[in-house]
C-alpha positions in Angstrom: 108.7 15.1 92.4 109.1 12.1 94.5 109.8 12.7 98.1 112.8 11.4 99.9 112.8 9.0 103.0 114.0 5.8 104.4 113.7 2.8 102.3 115.0 0.0 104.5 116.2 -0.6 108.1 119.0 -2.9 109.5 120.1 -3.4 113.1 122.8 -5.5 114.6 122.9 -6.3 118.3 126.0 -8.5 119.3 125.5 -12.1 120.2 126.6 -11.5 123.8 125.2 -9.4 126.6 126.4 -9.1 130.3 124.1 -8.5 133.2 124.9 -5.3 135.0 124.8 -7.3 138.2 127.8 -9.3 137.0 129.7 -5.9 136.6 128.5 -4.5 140.0 129.3 -7.7 142.0 132.8 -7.8 140.6 133.4 -4.4 142.4 131.1 -4.9 145.3 128.9 -2.0 144.1 125.3 -1.4 143.5 124.3 -2.6 140.0 121.9 -0.8 137.7 118.8 -2.6 136.5 119.2 -4.9 133.4 122.0 -5.9 131.1 124.2 -4.4 128.4 125.2 -5.6 124.9 128.9 -6.9 124.4 131.0 -7.0 121.2 132.7 -10.3 120.8 136.5 -10.3 120.8 136.6 -10.5 116.9 134.2 -7.4 116.6 134.7 -3.7 116.5 132.7 -0.7 115.3 133.4 -1.4 111.6 132.3 -5.0 111.7 129.1 -4.1 113.6 128.5 -1.4 111.0 128.9 -3.9 108.3 126.5 -6.4 110.0 123.8 -3.8 110.2 124.0 -2.6 106.7 123.7 -6.2 105.2 119.9 -6.5 106.0 119.3 -3.2 104.2 121.1 -4.6 101.1 119.1 -7.7 101.2 115.9 -5.6 101.2 116.8 -3.1 98.5 119.6 -4.7 96.5 123.1 -3.6 95.9 122.8 -2.3 92.3 121.4 1.0 93.1 123.5 2.0 96.0 125.8 4.9 95.0 126.6 6.4 98.4 127.8 4.9 101.7 128.2 6.9 104.9 129.8 5.3 108.1 129.3 7.0 111.4 131.0 6.1 114.7 132.8 7.7 117.7 134.9 4.6 118.0 136.1 3.7 114.6 139.3 1.5 114.5 141.5 4.0 112.6 142.4 7.6 113.3 143.5 8.1 109.6 141.8 5.7 107.1 138.3 5.6 105.5 136.1 3.1 107.2 133.3 3.8 104.8 135.4 2.4 101.9 136.2 -0.8 103.9 132.5 -1.2 104.8 131.5 -0.7 101.1 133.9 -3.3 100.0 132.7 -5.8 102.7 129.2 -5.1 101.5 130.3 -6.0 98.0 129.2 -2.7 96.5 130.8 -1.4 93.2 133.6 0.9 92.8 131.6 4.0 91.5 130.6 5.1 95.0 130.5 8.2 97.1 131.8 7.5 100.6 132.4 9.5 103.8 133.0 8.9 107.5 131.2 10.8 110.3 132.7 10.9 113.8 133.4 12.6 117.0 129.9 13.0 118.3 127.0 10.6 119.4 125.1 12.6 116.8 127.3 11.3 114.0 124.5 8.9 113.0 122.0 11.5 112.4 124.5 13.7 110.9 125.2 11.1 108.2 121.5 10.6 107.8 121.0 14.3 107.1 123.9 14.2 104.6 122.3 11.3 102.8 118.9 13.1 102.7 120.6 16.1 101.2 122.4 13.9 98.7 119.1 12.2 97.6 117.0 15.4 97.6 119.5 17.4 95.5 119.9 14.5 93.0 123.6 13.9 93.8 122.7 10.4 95.0 120.0 8.0 94.0 120.2 5.6 96.9 122.4 6.2 100.0 123.3 3.7 102.7 124.0 5.0 106.2 125.4 2.8 108.8 126.3 3.8 112.4 128.1 1.7 115.0 129.7 2.2 118.4 131.8 0.2 121.0 132.5 2.9 123.6 134.7 2.2 126.6 134.1 3.6 130.1 136.2 3.6 133.2 135.9 0.3 135.1 133.5 0.6 138.1 131.9 3.7 136.6 128.1 4.0 135.9 128.9 4.4 132.2 130.6 0.9 132.2 127.1 -0.6 133.0 125.2 1.8 130.9 127.1 1.7 127.6 126.2 -0.9 125.1 127.7 -2.1 121.8 125.5 -2.1 118.6 124.9 -0.8 115.1 122.0 0.4 112.9 121.6 1.3 109.2 119.1 2.8 106.8 118.9 3.3 103.1 117.6 6.6 101.8 116.0 7.1 98.4 112.7 8.2 96.6 111.4 4.8 95.5 109.5 2.5 97.8 110.0 4.8 100.8 108.9 3.3 104.0 109.3 6.4 106.1 108.9 9.8 104.2 110.7 12.7 105.5 108.3 15.4 106.5 110.6 18.0 108.2 113.9 18.2 110.0 116.0 20.8 112.0 119.4 20.8 113.5 120.7 22.9 116.6 124.3 23.5 117.7 125.2 23.7 121.5 128.8 24.2 122.3 129.5 22.4 125.7 132.1 20.2 127.1 129.8 17.6 128.7 130.9 14.3 127.4 134.2 13.9 125.6 137.2 11.7 124.9 140.6 13.1 124.0 142.7 11.9 121.1 144.8 9.7 123.5 142.0 8.7 125.8 140.6 5.2 125.9 137.6 6.1 128.1 134.7 8.5 127.7 135.0 11.3 130.2 132.1 13.5 131.5 131.3 16.5 133.4 129.0 16.7 136.5 125.8 14.8 135.8 123.3 17.7 136.5 125.3 20.1 134.1 125.3 17.4 131.4 121.5 16.8 131.7 120.3 20.5 132.2 122.6 22.5 130.1 123.5 20.0 127.5 120.9 17.3 126.8 117.7 19.2 128.0 118.7 22.4 126.6 119.6 21.2 123.1 116.9 18.6 122.8 114.1 21.0 123.9 115.3 23.5 121.4 115.2 21.1 118.5 111.8 19.6 119.4 110.4 23.0 119.9 111.7 24.3 116.5 110.6 21.2 114.6 107.1 21.4 115.9 107.1 25.1 115.0 108.5 24.4 111.5 106.2 21.4 110.7 103.0 23.1 112.2 102.4 19.9 114.1 101.6 19.3 117.8 102.6 16.6 120.2 99.2 14.9 119.7 99.9 14.3 116.0 102.6 11.7 116.7 102.1 8.0 117.0 105.7 7.5 118.4 108.4 9.7 119.7 112.0 8.5 119.6 114.4 10.4 122.0 118.0 9.2 122.3 119.2 9.1 125.9 122.5 8.5 127.6 120.6 7.3 130.8 117.6 5.2 131.8 115.3 8.2 132.5 116.5 11.5 130.9 114.2 10.9 128.0 111.1 10.6 130.3 111.8 14.0 131.7 112.4 15.4 128.1 108.8 14.0 127.2 107.2 15.7 130.0 108.8 19.0 129.3 108.0 19.0 125.6 104.3 17.9 125.9 104.5 14.2 125.0 102.8 11.3 126.8 105.7 9.2 128.0 103.4 6.1 128.5 101.7 6.1 125.1 104.0 7.9 122.7 107.6 7.4 123.9 109.6 4.7 122.1 111.2 2.1 124.5 115.0 3.0 124.5 116.0 -0.6 125.5 118.5 0.8 128.0 117.6 -2.1 130.2 118.3 -4.7 127.4 121.0 -3.1 125.2 122.4 0.1 126.8 123.5 3.4 125.3 124.9 2.5 121.9 126.2 6.1 121.1 126.0 7.1 117.4 123.9 4.0 116.6 121.1 4.5 119.1 118.9 7.0 117.0 118.9 4.7 114.0 118.4 1.7 116.1 115.4 3.1 118.0 113.9 4.5 114.8 114.0 0.9 113.3 112.4 -0.4 116.4 109.7 2.2 116.2 109.0 1.6 112.5 108.7 -2.2 113.1 105.5 -1.6 115.1 104.2 1.3 113.1 101.2 1.6 110.8 100.7 3.5 107.4 100.1 7.2 108.2 101.8 7.1 111.6 104.1 10.2 112.2 107.4 9.5 114.2 109.5 12.2 115.7 113.2 11.4 116.0 115.5 13.7 118.1 119.2 12.7 118.7 121.7 14.5 121.1 125.4 15.2 120.8 126.8 18.9 121.2 123.4 20.0 119.9 120.5 18.0 118.5 119.1 16.7 115.2 115.3 16.3 115.0 113.3 14.7 112.1 109.6 14.1 111.4 108.9 10.8 109.4 105.5 9.6 108.2 105.1 5.8 107.6 103.9 4.9 104.1 102.0 1.9 102.9 105.4 0.2 102.1 105.7 -0.7 105.8 103.6 -3.7 105.2 106.2 -5.1 102.9 109.1 -4.0 105.0 108.0 -5.0 108.3 109.3 -8.5 108.2 112.7 -7.2 107.0 113.3 -5.2 110.0 115.5 -7.5 112.1 115.5 -5.7 115.4 113.5 -8.2 117.3 115.4 -11.2 115.9 118.7 -9.7 116.9 117.4 -9.0 120.5 115.9 -12.5 120.8 119.1 -14.4 119.7 121.6 -13.6 122.3 123.6 -15.3 125.1 124.7 -14.2 128.5 128.5 -13.5 129.0 129.1 -14.3 132.6 132.8 -13.5 133.4 133.7 -10.0 134.1 137.4 -10.7 133.9 137.1 -11.8 130.3 134.8 -8.8 129.7 137.8 -6.7 130.7 140.0 -8.5 128.5 137.7 -8.4 125.4 137.7 -4.6 125.9 141.5 -4.5 126.1 141.3 -3.0 129.6 143.6 -5.8 130.9 145.7 -8.0 128.7 145.4 -11.7 129.0 148.3 -14.1 128.5 149.2 -13.8 124.8 148.8 -16.9 122.5 151.3 -18.3 120.0 152.3 -15.8 117.3 150.8 -16.0 113.9 153.2 -17.6 111.4 152.0 -15.7 108.4 153.5 -12.2 108.1 151.0 -9.3 107.3 151.2 -7.8 103.9 149.3 -4.7 102.9 149.8 -5.4 99.3 148.5 -9.1 99.6 145.5 -7.9 101.6 144.8 -5.4 98.8 145.4 -8.0 96.1 143.2 -10.5 97.7 140.4 -8.3 98.7 137.9 -10.1 96.6 138.4 -13.1 99.0 139.2 -11.3 102.2 136.6 -8.6 102.2 133.9 -9.5 99.4 134.0 -13.3 100.1 134.0 -14.1 96.4 134.5 -17.5 94.9 134.4 -18.7 91.3 132.4 -21.0 89.1 133.9 -22.7 86.0 132.3 -21.7 82.7 133.2 -25.1 81.2 132.2 -27.7 83.6 130.2 -25.6 86.2 132.4 -26.5 89.2 132.3 -24.0 92.0 135.3 -23.3 94.3 136.4 -20.9 97.1 138.5 -18.8 97.0 138.5 -17.7 93.3 140.9 -20.1 91.5 142.2 -19.3 87.9 142.6 -23.1 87.2 139.6 -25.3 87.5 140.3 -28.2 89.9 137.8 -30.4 88.0 138.4 -29.8 84.2 141.7 -27.9 84.3 140.5 -25.0 82.1 142.3 -21.7 82.8 140.8 -18.4 83.3 137.4 -19.5 82.3 135.3 -18.6 85.4 132.7 -16.2 86.7 132.6 -14.6 90.1 130.3 -16.0 92.7 129.4 -13.9 95.9 128.8 -16.0 99.0 128.5 -13.5 101.9 124.7 -13.4 101.7 124.2 -17.2 101.4 123.1 -19.6 104.1 125.3 -22.7 104.0 125.6 -26.0 105.9 128.2 -27.4 108.1 130.0 -30.2 106.0 132.7 -31.1 108.6 134.0 -29.5 111.8 136.6 -29.7 114.6 136.2 -28.0 118.0 139.6 -27.2 119.6 139.5 -26.0 123.3 143.1 -24.9 123.4 143.8 -23.2 120.1 142.4 -19.7 120.7 143.3 -16.7 122.7 144.0 -17.4 126.4 140.7 -15.4 127.2 138.8 -17.0 124.4 140.4 -20.4 123.9 137.7 -22.5 122.0 138.1 -22.4 118.3 135.5 -23.9 116.0 137.0 -24.8 112.5 134.3 -25.4 110.0 134.1 -26.7 106.4 130.7 -25.5 105.1 129.1 -26.4 101.8 127.1 -24.1 99.7 124.1 -25.0 97.5 126.4 -25.1 94.3 128.8 -27.5 96.0 131.5 -25.0 96.9 133.2 -25.9 100.3 134.4 -23.1 102.3 136.8 -23.3 105.2 136.5 -20.6 107.9 136.4 -20.4 111.7 133.2 -20.2 113.6 132.2 -17.5 116.0 129.2 -16.7 118.4 128.5 -20.3 119.1 127.9 -23.0 121.7 130.5 -25.8 121.2 127.9 -28.4 122.3 125.4 -27.3 119.6 127.6 -27.6 116.6 126.6 -30.5 114.3 126.9 -31.7 110.7 124.3 -30.3 108.6 123.4 -27.3 110.7 122.7 -24.0 108.9 125.3 -21.3 109.3 125.6 -17.7 107.8 128.7 -15.7 107.1 129.7 -12.7 109.4 132.5 -10.0 108.8 135.0 -10.1 111.7 138.4 -8.6 112.7 141.1 -11.3 112.8 144.2 -9.6 114.1 146.3 -6.4 114.0 149.6 -7.6 112.8 151.5 -5.1 110.9 149.8 -2.3 112.8 146.7 -2.5 110.6 143.5 -4.4 111.2 143.1 -7.6 109.3 139.5 -8.4 108.5 138.0 -11.6 107.2 134.8 -13.7 107.3 133.6 -16.3 109.8 130.6 -18.3 110.0 128.1 -18.3 112.9 124.8 -20.3 113.7 121.8 -18.5 112.0 120.4 -16.0 114.4 116.7 -16.5 114.6 113.9 -15.4 117.1 113.2 -17.3 120.0 116.4 -17.6 122.1 120.1 -18.4 122.1 121.8 -20.3 119.4 
């Protein structure tokens, strides 16, 4: 019987980051070291989760995915499936098992556990797990500086396994240490020593001790140890107390570069560890949240094929500093900036459902008679006039070029006024009109490469309207 494990990794770190000194200086208080990632004004946990999942699909393909789990403590809806929306945006089929995991920073590893169960039992062939968070903290609090926005995803299966599951355990620990009520915007927390000693340390030590006992392994058997952490140093103390060498074995948590990404952190750090791993390496992953999940994975020879597909370093390298704390508060909807002009098009749930091939899947069409491509799907060919003689063309994975553009510095939100309107051209000649995001207006030019990104547009009608935008291709080596 083939063994189950992780077959691909994907990560998404937003384009913007804000220096913690910018936050501290705004309040005249001491700033923590480093910076934190920041979701753009058109991003939320769902869009981040979709962005993390897409590299996995590029690696393993869409055809075999029959399960999708979405994990987040900050999902946009209180009642609606986010996993189904994510599956649609990822252009997966209809014959799919979906589920949402929520309410704990352990949601990401809970979803991973469920995916492993499904694959091992035979209920699923290939499962996609994506976890994302955009957690809000009280202004001026330590958490405001230490939280970070981000997402990570994995696929689980038995073919071409990159990280084979060796063992896993879970422990439960009932404690009110970190929580957010149904009506709360901000995460609340108890006294810091209580959180650390009776929550984090107690649960994580129990999980690590149990998995070492169950697997028959010792700390020396591991090439890398991944401990999630809500602070810059808690994982260091945990490593010492559990017998691991913090200098040689402990995975960098990137708290100084990204911050605490909640439910996404364990999968994100596991991807970073796998990117540097060698065949045969054993990796211990332990994640905290009202208890702890622990896993032992062994890296296989498939890592040599998958290493270039793990996009963690590319995401980290292609970012831009966000320098305005006031706009940071506005992006987080902590303060409300002056509203812009109202949308002229009334929202419609029925139209949104009817046009989901365009809005969520980014489908165009190609005429079977003359070969002309058009976006969005058009029943009548603009070139030869044939009717209902077309095939569907998916564009979301394509890199296209800017054919024409305009930069309007007054058309957007009052806190984000610059709007880039882009006509892009695909290789098949289709021209696609979309707005641009995550860009420097001075760097936009005809012929530049852009890629598609799934974003939220507005919340008219009391539901989130999602659509696609373009952005400059994010590559290693600096800001776009």
